[in-house]
C-alpha positions as CSV (number, residue, x, y, z in Angstrom):
1,M,0.0,0.1,0.0
2,P,1.5,3.4,-0.9
3,D,2.1,6.1,1.7
4,T,-1.1,8.0,2.6
5,A,0.1,10.4,5.2
6,K,-0.1,13.4,2.9
7,V,-3.6,14.9,2.8
8,Q,-4.6,16.3,-0.6
9,A,-7.9,17.4,-2.2
10,P,-10.2,14.7,-3.6
11,A,-9.3,14.0,-7.3
12,A,-13.0,14.3,-8.3
13,A,-15.3,16.6,-6.3
14,I,-18.7,15.6,-5.3
15,D,-21.1,17.8,-3.3
16,I,-22.4,15.3,-0.7
17,E,-20.3,14.1,2.2
18,P,-18.9,10.6,1.8
19,Y,-20.1,7.6,3.9
20,W,-16.4,6.9,4.7
21,S,-13.1,8.1,3.2
22,S,-9.4,7.4,3.9
23,P,-7.5,10.3,5.8
24,N,-6.3,11.9,2.6
25,Q,-9.8,11.3,0.8
26,R,-8.2,9.5,-1.9
27,V,-10.5,6.5,-1.2
28,R,-14.0,7.6,-0.7
29,L,-17.3,5.5,-0.4
30,F,-20.8,7.1,-1.0
31,K,-24.1,5.7,0.1
32,G,-27.0,6.2,-2.3
33,D,-28.5,5.3,-5.6
34,S,-25.9,5.0,-8.5
35,L,-27.7,7.2,-11.0
36,T,-28.2,9.9,-8.5
37,L,-24.6,9.9,-7.5
38,L,-23.2,9.5,-11.0
39,G,-25.2,12.9,-11.9
40,Q,-23.3,14.6,-9.1
41,L,-19.7,14.1,-10.1
42,P,-18.2,16.6,-12.7
43,A,-18.0,15.7,-16.3
44,E,-14.7,14.3,-17.6
45,S,-13.4,13.7,-14.0
46,V,-12.8,9.9,-14.1
47,D,-9.9,7.9,-15.8
48,T,-11.4,4.4,-15.5
49,I,-14.6,2.7,-14.5
50,F,-15.2,-0.8,-13.3
51,A,-18.9,-1.8,-13.1
52,D,-20.5,-5.1,-12.0
53,P,-24.0,-4.2,-12.5
54,P,-27.1,-6.2,-11.5
55,Y,-27.5,-9.4,-13.6
56,F,-31.3,-9.7,-13.1
57,L,-31.0,-13.3,-11.9
58,S,-32.9,-13.0,-8.6
59,N,-36.2,-14.6,-10.0
60,G,-36.6,-17.8,-8.0
61,G,-33.7,-20.0,-9.7
62,M,-31.5,-22.5,-7.8
63,T,-27.8,-23.2,-7.8
64,C,-25.3,-25.3,-6.0
65,K,-23.3,-24.1,-3.1
66,N,-20.8,-26.3,-1.2
67,G,-22.6,-29.2,-2.5
68,K,-26.2,-28.1,-1.6
69,R,-29.1,-26.6,-3.4
70,S,-29.2,-22.9,-2.8
71,S,-31.3,-20.0,-4.0
72,V,-29.8,-17.6,-6.5
73,N,-32.0,-14.8,-5.3
74,K,-29.5,-11.8,-4.2
75,G,-32.2,-9.1,-3.2
76,K,-34.5,-6.7,-4.9
77,W,-31.9,-4.9,-6.6
78,D,-31.0,-7.9,-8.6
79,Q,-34.7,-8.8,-9.7
80,S,-35.5,-8.6,-13.4
81,R,-37.9,-5.8,-14.4
82,G,-38.6,-7.3,-18.0
83,V,-36.2,-7.2,-21.0
84,E,-37.0,-3.6,-22.2
85,E,-36.7,-2.0,-18.7
86,N,-33.5,-4.1,-17.8
87,H,-31.9,-2.6,-21.1
88,E,-33.0,1.0,-20.5
89,F,-31.6,0.8,-17.0
90,N,-28.3,-0.4,-18.6
91,K,-28.2,2.4,-21.1
92,R,-29.0,4.9,-18.4
93,W,-26.2,4.3,-16.1
94,L,-23.8,3.6,-19.0
95,A,-24.7,7.1,-20.4
96,A,-24.1,8.5,-17.0
97,C,-20.6,6.9,-16.9
98,K,-19.8,8.1,-20.5
99,R,-20.3,11.7,-19.4
100,L,-17.8,11.2,-16.3
101,L,-15.1,9.7,-18.5
102,K,-12.0,11.8,-19.5
103,P,-11.5,11.9,-23.3
104,N,-9.1,8.9,-23.1
105,G,-10.9,7.2,-20.3
106,T,-12.0,3.4,-20.5
107,I,-14.7,1.4,-18.8
108,W,-14.9,-2.3,-17.9
109,V,-18.2,-4.1,-17.3
110,S,-18.5,-7.5,-16.1
111,G,-21.6,-9.8,-16.4
112,T,-23.0,-13.2,-17.4
113,S,-25.0,-14.0,-20.6
114,H,-28.1,-12.7,-18.7
115,V,-27.0,-9.1,-18.8
116,I,-23.8,-8.6,-20.9
117,Y,-25.6,-8.7,-24.4
118,S,-27.7,-5.9,-23.3
119,V,-24.6,-4.0,-22.0
120,G,-22.7,-4.5,-25.3
121,F,-25.6,-3.3,-27.4
122,A,-26.0,-0.1,-25.0
123,M,-22.5,0.6,-25.5
124,Q,-23.0,0.4,-29.3
125,Q,-26.0,2.8,-28.9
126,L,-24.0,5.2,-26.9
127,E,-21.0,4.9,-29.4
128,Y,-18.5,3.7,-27.0
129,K,-15.4,2.4,-28.6
130,Q,-15.2,-1.4,-28.2
131,L,-11.7,-2.7,-27.2
132,N,-12.0,-6.1,-25.9
133,E,-14.2,-9.0,-24.4
134,I,-12.3,-10.6,-21.7
135,V,-13.5,-14.2,-20.8
136,W,-12.9,-15.0,-17.2
137,E,-12.8,-18.8,-16.9
138,K,-13.4,-20.4,-13.5
139,P,-11.6,-23.7,-13.0
140,N,-14.0,-24.6,-10.1
141,P,-17.6,-23.6,-11.1
142,P,-20.8,-25.0,-9.3
143,P,-22.2,-27.9,-11.1
144,N,-25.5,-27.5,-13.1
145,L,-28.2,-29.0,-11.0
146,S,-30.7,-29.8,-13.7
147,C,-28.1,-31.8,-15.9
148,R,-29.8,-30.2,-18.9
149,Y,-27.2,-27.6,-19.8
150,F,-23.5,-27.4,-19.9
151,T,-21.9,-26.1,-16.5
152,H,-21.5,-22.3,-16.5
153,A,-17.8,-21.7,-16.1
154,T,-17.3,-18.2,-17.5
155,E,-18.1,-14.5,-17.1
156,S,-17.4,-11.7,-19.7
157,V,-15.9,-8.5,-19.0
158,L,-16.3,-5.9,-21.8
159,W,-13.6,-3.1,-22.1
160,A,-14.5,0.0,-24.0
161,A,-13.1,3.5,-24.6
162,R,-15.1,6.6,-24.2
163,D,-15.5,7.1,-28.0
164,R,-13.7,6.6,-31.3
165,K,-11.3,9.4,-30.6
166,S,-10.0,8.2,-27.4
167,K,-6.4,7.1,-27.1
168,H,-6.7,4.8,-24.3
169,H,-3.8,3.6,-22.0
170,F,-3.0,-0.1,-22.3
171,S,0.2,-1.5,-20.4
172,Y,1.2,-3.8,-23.2
173,A,4.6,-4.4,-22.1
174,E,3.6,-5.3,-18.4
175,M,1.0,-7.7,-19.7
176,R,3.4,-9.2,-22.2
177,E,5.9,-9.8,-19.6
178,E,3.2,-11.1,-17.1
179,N,2.4,-13.8,-20.0
180,G,5.9,-15.1,-20.3
181,G,6.9,-12.8,-23.1
182,K,3.9,-13.5,-25.2
183,Q,1.0,-11.3,-26.1
184,M,-1.7,-11.9,-23.3
185,K,-4.9,-13.3,-24.8
186,T,-8.4,-12.6,-23.7
187,V,-9.1,-15.8,-21.8
188,W,-8.0,-15.5,-18.2
189,R,-8.3,-18.5,-15.9
190,M,-8.7,-17.5,-12.2
191,T,-10.4,-19.0,-9.2
192,A,-13.3,-17.4,-7.6
193,P,-12.5,-15.4,-4.4
194,G,-11.4,-17.6,-1.6
195,K,-11.9,-17.5,2.1
196,S,-9.1,-14.8,2.8
197,E,-10.9,-12.4,0.5
198,K,-14.0,-12.9,2.3
199,A,-12.7,-12.8,5.8
200,H,-14.7,-9.6,6.5
201,G,-17.9,-10.7,4.9
202,K,-18.8,-11.6,1.3
203,H,-21.1,-10.4,-1.6
204,P,-23.0,-12.7,-3.8
205,T,-21.3,-11.5,-6.9
206,Q,-17.9,-10.7,-5.5
207,K,-15.0,-10.8,-8.0
208,P,-11.5,-12.0,-7.2
209,L,-9.0,-9.4,-6.2
210,K,-6.6,-10.9,-9.0
211,L,-9.0,-10.0,-11.6
212,L,-9.4,-6.5,-10.7
213,D,-5.7,-5.9,-10.1
214,R,-5.0,-7.1,-13.6
215,L,-7.7,-4.9,-15.3
216,L,-6.5,-1.9,-13.4
217,R,-2.8,-2.4,-14.1
218,A,-3.6,-2.9,-17.8
219,S,-5.7,0.1,-18.3
220,C,-4.6,2.7,-15.8
221,A,-1.8,5.3,-15.9
222,G,-0.2,6.4,-12.7
223,D,-2.5,8.1,-10.0
224,S,-5.7,7.6,-11.9
225,V,-9.2,8.2,-10.7
226,I,-11.2,5.0,-10.6
227,L,-14.9,4.8,-10.2
228,D,-17.1,1.6,-9.3
229,P,-20.7,2.6,-9.5
230,F,-21.8,-0.8,-8.0
231,N,-19.4,-1.0,-5.2
232,G,-20.3,-4.3,-3.8
233,S,-17.9,-5.9,-1.6
234,G,-15.1,-3.1,-2.6
235,T,-12.8,-5.3,-4.5
236,T,-12.2,-2.6,-6.9
237,G,-11.3,-0.1,-4.2
238,V,-8.9,-2.5,-2.6
239,A,-7.1,-3.1,-5.9
240,A,-7.1,0.7,-6.7
241,A,-5.7,1.5,-3.3
242,R,-2.9,-1.0,-3.4
243,L,-1.9,0.5,-6.8
244,G,-1.8,3.9,-5.4
245,H,-4.9,5.3,-7.3
246,N,-7.9,7.5,-6.3
247,Y,-11.1,5.4,-5.7
248,I,-14.8,6.4,-5.6
249,G,-17.2,3.7,-4.7
250,F,-21.2,4.0,-4.6
251,D,-23.5,1.6,-3.1
252,L,-27.1,1.7,-1.6
253,D,-26.4,-1.1,1.0
254,E,-24.7,0.1,4.2
255,T,-23.8,-3.6,5.0
256,Y,-21.6,-3.7,1.9
257,L,-20.2,-0.3,2.5
258,E,-19.0,-1.6,5.9
259,L,-17.7,-4.6,4.4
260,T,-15.6,-2.4,2.0
261,K,-14.4,-0.2,4.7
262,N,-13.4,-3.1,6.8
263,R,-11.3,-4.6,4.0
264,L,-9.7,-1.2,3.3
265,V,-8.6,-0.7,6.9
266,A,-7.2,-4.3,7.0
267,E,-5.1,-3.2,4.2
268,N,-3.9,-0.2,5.9
269,P,-4.6,-0.1,9.7
270,T,-3.8,3.6,10.0
271,W,-7.2,4.2,8.4
272,A,-8.9,2.7,11.4
273,G,-11.3,5.0,13.7
274,L,-12.4,7.2,10.9
275,R,-15.8,8.8,11.2
276,V,-18.6,7.2,9.4
277,V,-21.3,9.4,8.2
278,S,-24.8,8.0,8.9
């Protein structure tokens, strides 16, 4: 973790007080609706966005966890509103994110087949510049209980630049070196988050820290401003803080904001005891 003793102004101003922030305000968490909060950030103030939006899967289905049948329902925030309304939601938050990206900024969006095609189409409608589709392959996926489908073992992460004129950052040499001197491919094999990443609690769609670390290292220049409009367990924030970037995270659920705060404090104990805004 980089030295955080020096206090400086936040990299992107926002009118409301954060739920929690690091001493130098370079890492800030805000409680509220993402669309509302996105509208309060200044235009062209963010370098990189990672978003893990609702997959709209909480509709009574079942999955397998630890060898037992388990509901896939995650909460009202993940309930489908119908194909048309789901897509309009994706288009609204993606439009709000595009306004915030700097001219050379990029966005990463993760999802399964239930949502990723809508996200990709919305990106086309909004004239983002598509860069890559990363396939995250899970070597240990849960079995398919119905035995009527192949076991779901992947998620997609779409990478796009703000527009056709964007000259996006890509750490080509670093990624090539990490891949043994060969160009890195778009299929990444990584396990789901283990117990150590869930020591302070867990989120139903939590992503592995290794995945966020690679995404940010690949797409961020030094001292970037990184935004996650669906903060969840705060993995993006942990990865951003480790790499010395500024971070802004939005979430409606105080439980997950507390989880994120605890993960960040565990990474840097000097951040403990800071005031939480109710």
